Every structure is written in C-alpha cells, then in structure tokens.
DOZAFI-58163 format. One record per atom (N, C-alpha, C, O): residue number from 1; residue in three letters; atom name; z, y, x. Coordinates in steps of 0.2 Angstrom, whole numbers, plus 2048, in hexadecimal, padded with zeros to 3 digits. Each point is the difference from the previous one (the first is absolute). Layout:
DOZAFI-58163
REC/NUM/Ala/CA/Z/Y/X
...
END
This chain:
DOZAFI-58163
REC/1/Met/N/1EA/50E/B4E
REC/1/Met/CA/801/806/7FB
REC/1/Met/C/808/801/801
REC/1/Met/O/803/800/7FB
REC/2/Leu/N/7FF/803/80A
REC/2/Leu/CA/807/801/801
REC/2/Leu/C/801/808/7FF
REC/2/Leu/O/7FB/804/802
REC/3/Asn/N/80A/7FE/7FB
REC/3/Asn/CA/802/807/7FF
REC/3/Asn/C/803/803/806
REC/3/Asn/O/801/7FC/805
REC/4/Gln/N/800/80A/7FC
REC/4/Gln/CA/802/803/806
REC/4/Gln/C/807/7FD/802
REC/4/Gln/O/801/7FF/806
REC/5/Ser/N/804/800/7F6
REC/5/Ser/CA/806/7FE/802
REC/5/Ser/C/800/7F8/802
REC/5/Ser/O/804/7FE/804
REC/6/Glu/N/7F7/7FE/7F9
REC/6/Glu/CA/7FF/7FA/802
REC/6/Glu/C/7FD/7FF/807
REC/6/Glu/O/802/7FC/804
REC/7/Val/N/7FA/809/7FE
REC/7/Val/CA/7FD/800/806
REC/7/Val/C/805/802/806
REC/7/Val/O/800/7FD/805
REC/8/Ile/N/804/808/7F9
REC/8/Ile/CA/806/801/805
REC/8/Ile/C/804/7FB/801
REC/8/Ile/O/802/7FE/805
REC/9/Tyr/N/800/7FE/7F5
REC/9/Tyr/CA/804/7FA/801
REC/9/Tyr/C/7FD/7FB/804
REC/9/Tyr/O/803/7FD/804
REC/10/Ala/N/7F7/801/7FB
REC/10/Ala/CA/7FC/7FB/804
REC/10/Ala/C/800/802/807
REC/10/Ala/O/801/7FC/804
REC/11/Asn/N/7FE/80A/7FE
REC/11/Asn/CA/7FF/802/807
REC/11/Asn/C/807/800/803
REC/11/Asn/O/800/801/806
REC/12/Ala/N/805/7FF/7F7
REC/12/Ala/CA/807/7FF/803
REC/12/Ala/C/802/7F9/802
REC/12/Ala/O/804/800/804
REC/13/Phe/N/7F8/7FB/7FA
REC/13/Phe/CA/801/7F9/803
REC/13/Phe/C/7FE/800/807
REC/13/Phe/O/7FB/803/803
REC/14/Val/N/80A/7FA/801
REC/14/Val/CA/7FF/7FF/807
REC/14/Val/C/7FB/7FA/801
REC/14/Val/O/7FB/801/805
REC/15/Ser/N/805/7FA/7F8
REC/15/Ser/CA/7FC/7FA/800
REC/15/Ser/C/7FA/801/7FC
REC/15/Ser/O/800/802/7FA
REC/16/Glu/N/7FA/7FE/809
REC/16/Glu/CA/7F9/800/7FD
REC/16/Glu/C/800/7FB/7FB
REC/16/Glu/O/7FD/801/7FA
REC/17/Leu/N/805/7F9/807
REC/17/Leu/CA/800/7FB/7FB
REC/17/Leu/C/804/802/7F9
REC/17/Leu/O/7FD/7FF/7FB
REC/18/Asn/N/809/804/806
REC/18/Asn/CA/804/802/7FA
REC/18/Asn/C/7FC/806/7FD
REC/18/Asn/O/800/800/7F9
REC/19/Lys/N/7FD/804/80A
REC/19/Lys/CA/7FC/806/7FD
REC/19/Lys/C/7FB/7FD/7FC
REC/19/Lys/O/7FF/802/7FB
REC/20/Gln/N/7FD/7F9/808
REC/20/Gln/CA/7FA/7FD/7FC
REC/20/Gln/C/802/7FC/7FA
REC/20/Gln/O/7FD/800/7FB
REC/21/Gln/N/809/7FD/806
REC/21/Gln/CA/803/7FC/7FA
REC/21/Gln/C/802/805/7FA
REC/21/Gln/O/7FE/7FF/7FA
REC/22/Phe/N/805/807/808
REC/22/Phe/CA/802/805/7FB
REC/22/Phe/C/7F9/802/7FD
REC/22/Phe/O/800/801/7FA
REC/23/Ile/N/7FB/801/80A
REC/23/Ile/CA/7FA/803/7FD
REC/23/Ile/C/7FD/7FB/7FB
REC/23/Ile/O/7FE/802/7FB
REC/24/Leu/N/801/7F8/807
REC/24/Leu/CA/7FD/7FB/7FC
REC/24/Leu/C/804/7FE/7FA
REC/24/Leu/O/7FD/800/7FA
REC/25/Ser/N/80A/800/806
REC/25/Ser/CA/804/7FF/7FA
REC/25/Ser/C/7FF/805/7FB
REC/25/Ser/O/800/7FF/7FA
REC/26/Arg/N/800/808/809
REC/26/Arg/CA/7FF/805/7FB
REC/26/Arg/C/7FA/800/7FD
REC/26/Arg/O/7FF/801/7FA
REC/27/Phe/N/7FB/7FE/80A
REC/27/Phe/CA/7FA/800/7FD
REC/27/Phe/C/7FF/7FA/7FB
REC/27/Phe/O/7FE/802/7FA
REC/28/Leu/N/804/7F8/807
REC/28/Leu/CA/800/7FB/7FB
REC/28/Leu/C/804/801/7FA
REC/28/Leu/O/7FE/7FF/7FA
REC/29/Thr/N/808/804/807
REC/29/Thr/CA/804/802/7FA
REC/29/Thr/C/7FC/805/7FC
REC/29/Thr/O/800/7FF/7FA
REC/30/Lys/N/7FE/806/809
REC/30/Lys/CA/7FC/805/7FC
REC/30/Lys/C/7FA/7FD/7FD
REC/30/Lys/O/7FE/802/7FA
REC/31/Tyr/N/7FE/7FA/809
REC/31/Tyr/CA/7FA/7FD/7FE
REC/31/Tyr/C/802/7FC/7F9
REC/31/Tyr/O/7FC/800/7FB
REC/32/Ile/N/809/7FC/806
REC/32/Ile/CA/802/7FB/7FA
REC/32/Ile/C/802/805/7FA
REC/32/Ile/O/7FE/7FE/7FB
REC/33/Phe/N/806/807/806
REC/33/Phe/CA/802/804/7FB
REC/33/Phe/C/7FA/804/7FD
REC/33/Phe/O/800/801/7FA
REC/34/Ala/N/7FB/801/80A
REC/34/Ala/CA/7FA/804/7FE
REC/34/Ala/C/7FC/7FB/7FB
REC/34/Ala/O/7FE/802/7FB
REC/35/Glu/N/802/7F8/807
REC/35/Glu/CA/7FC/7FB/7FC
REC/35/Glu/C/804/7FF/7F9
REC/35/Glu/O/7FD/7FF/7FB
REC/36/Ile/N/809/800/805
REC/36/Ile/CA/804/7FF/7FA
REC/36/Ile/C/800/806/7FC
REC/36/Ile/O/7FF/7FF/7FA
REC/37/Phe/N/801/807/808
REC/37/Phe/CA/800/806/7FC
REC/37/Phe/C/7F9/803/7FF
REC/37/Phe/O/7FF/805/7FD
REC/38/Lys/N/7FC/7F7/806
REC/38/Lys/CA/7F9/802/7FF
REC/38/Lys/C/7FF/807/802
REC/38/Lys/O/7FD/804/7FC
REC/39/Thr/N/805/7FE/80A
REC/39/Thr/CA/800/807/803
REC/39/Thr/C/7FE/800/807
REC/39/Thr/O/7FF/7FA/803
REC/40/Asp/N/7FF/80B/800
REC/40/Asp/CA/7FE/801/807
REC/40/Asp/C/806/7FF/804
REC/40/Asp/O/806/802/7FE
REC/41/Ile/N/7F9/7FB/808
REC/41/Ile/CA/806/7FE/804
REC/41/Ile/C/803/807/802
REC/41/Ile/O/806/7FF/802
REC/42/Gly/N/7F7/806/7FF
REC/42/Gly/CA/802/806/802
REC/42/Gly/C/805/803/7FB
REC/42/Gly/O/804/805/802
REC/43/Gln/N/7FC/7F9/7F8
REC/43/Gln/CA/805/802/7FB
REC/43/Gln/C/807/7FD/800
REC/43/Gln/O/804/802/7FD
REC/44/Ile/N/7FC/7F8/807
REC/44/Ile/CA/806/7FC/800
REC/44/Ile/C/804/803/806
REC/44/Ile/O/7FE/800/806
REC/45/Asp/N/808/803/7F8
REC/45/Asp/CA/805/803/805
REC/45/Asp/C/806/7FC/800
REC/45/Asp/O/804/800/7FB
REC/46/Ile/N/7FE/7FD/80B
REC/46/Ile/CA/806/7FD/801
REC/46/Ile/C/805/804/803
REC/46/Ile/O/7FF/803/805
REC/47/Leu/N/806/7FE/7F7
REC/47/Leu/CA/806/805/802
REC/47/Leu/C/806/7FC/803
REC/47/Leu/O/800/7FA/7FF
REC/48/Ile/N/804/809/804
REC/48/Ile/CA/806/7FD/803
REC/48/Ile/C/806/802/7FC
REC/48/Ile/O/801/806/7FF
REC/49/Gly/N/803/7F6/7FE
REC/49/Gly/CA/806/801/7FC
REC/49/Gly/C/806/802/804
REC/49/Gly/O/800/800/806
REC/50/Glu/N/806/801/7F7
REC/50/Glu/CA/806/801/803
REC/50/Glu/C/802/7FB/805
REC/50/Glu/O/803/802/805
REC/51/Asn/N/7FC/7F8/7FA
REC/51/Asn/CA/802/7FA/804
REC/51/Asn/C/7FB/7FE/805
REC/51/Asn/O/800/7FB/803
REC/52/Lys/N/7FB/80A/7FE
REC/52/Lys/CA/7FA/7FF/804
REC/52/Lys/C/7FC/7FA/7FE
REC/52/Lys/O/7FD/7FD/804
REC/53/Lys/N/803/802/7F5
REC/53/Lys/CA/7FC/7FB/7FD
REC/53/Lys/C/7F9/803/7FE
REC/53/Lys/O/801/805/7FC
REC/54/Pro/N/7F9/7F8/805
REC/54/Pro/CA/7FA/803/7FD
REC/54/Pro/C/800/7FF/7F8
REC/54/Pro/O/802/7FB/7FE
REC/55/Phe/N/7FB/80A/7FF
REC/55/Phe/CA/7FE/7FF/7F9
REC/55/Phe/C/7FA/804/7FE
REC/55/Phe/O/7FE/805/804
REC/56/Ile/N/7FF/7FA/7F6
REC/56/Ile/CA/7FB/804/7FE
REC/56/Ile/C/803/804/7FA
REC/56/Ile/O/804/7FD/7FC
REC/57/Asn/N/7FA/809/803
REC/57/Asn/CA/803/804/7FB
REC/57/Asn/C/800/7FD/7FA
REC/57/Asn/O/7FB/800/7FC
REC/58/Asp/N/80B/7FD/801
REC/58/Asp/CA/800/7FD/7FA
REC/58/Asp/C/7FF/804/7FA
REC/58/Asp/O/7FF/7FD/7FA
REC/59/Lys/N/801/809/806
REC/59/Lys/CA/7FF/805/7FB
REC/59/Lys/C/7F9/800/7FE
REC/59/Lys/O/7FE/800/7FA
REC/60/Val/N/7FD/7FE/80B
REC/60/Val/CA/7F9/800/7FF
REC/60/Val/C/7FE/7F9/7FE
REC/60/Val/O/7FC/7FF/7FB
REC/61/Tyr/N/806/7FC/809
REC/61/Tyr/CA/7FE/7F9/7FF
REC/61/Tyr/C/805/7FC/7FC
REC/61/Tyr/O/7FE/7FA/7FE
REC/62/Gly/N/808/808/801
REC/62/Gly/CA/805/7FB/7FD
REC/62/Gly/C/801/7FA/804
REC/62/Gly/O/802/7FB/7FD
REC/63/Leu/N/7FE/805/809
REC/63/Leu/CA/801/7FA/805
REC/63/Leu/C/805/801/805
REC/63/Leu/O/7FF/805/804
REC/64/Gln/N/805/7F6/7FD
REC/64/Gln/CA/804/800/806
REC/64/Gln/C/7FF/7FA/804
REC/64/Gln/O/7FE/7FB/7FD
REC/65/Phe/N/802/805/80A
REC/65/Phe/CA/7FF/7FA/804
REC/65/Phe/C/804/801/806
REC/65/Phe/O/803/805/802
REC/66/Asn/N/7FD/7F5/802
REC/66/Asn/CA/804/7FF/806
REC/66/Asn/C/7FC/7FC/804
REC/66/Asn/O/7FD/7FB/7FE
REC/67/Ile/N/802/806/809
REC/67/Ile/CA/7FD/7FC/804
REC/67/Ile/C/805/7FD/805
REC/67/Ile/O/804/803/803
REC/68/Ser/N/7FC/7F6/7FE
REC/68/Ser/CA/804/7FD/804
REC/68/Ser/C/7FD/7FE/806
REC/68/Ser/O/7FA/7FD/800
REC/69/His/N/809/803/806
REC/69/His/CA/7FC/7FE/806
REC/69/His/C/802/7F8/802
REC/69/His/O/7FD/7FE/804
END
C-alpha cells in the first residue's frame, strides 16, 4: 500500500535489496498504525518532514514518531 511518492522513492533505489527493505518497512509501519488506530491501511499516509524524517499527520492522529535504522 504505497502512495505515488513512495513508489517513486522506492524505484529510485539502485539496490533491489534496499528497495525491498524500504517497501517492507513502509508496509509494516502502516500496518501497525492502522491496527493502533483501527482504520484501513490505505488511510495511513506517511509524509516526509523538513529534515526528511517520516511522520504521520499529527493533526489527524496526534502522534509523532521516528524510525531508526
């Protein structure tokens, strides 16, 4: 369940392994948040902030998070 910008980002990876890791991590993150918020996974939109950090629109969910590698 990637949005258009996530698909573009994923396709920019040179390494197929890195591409698959990105896709899996985005899916799992969205799945977990969909379960927490009791909503459809398609309703979870991960955005990129000023410092290129991912976040979920906190006006809707009141949540901020960070993922470390």
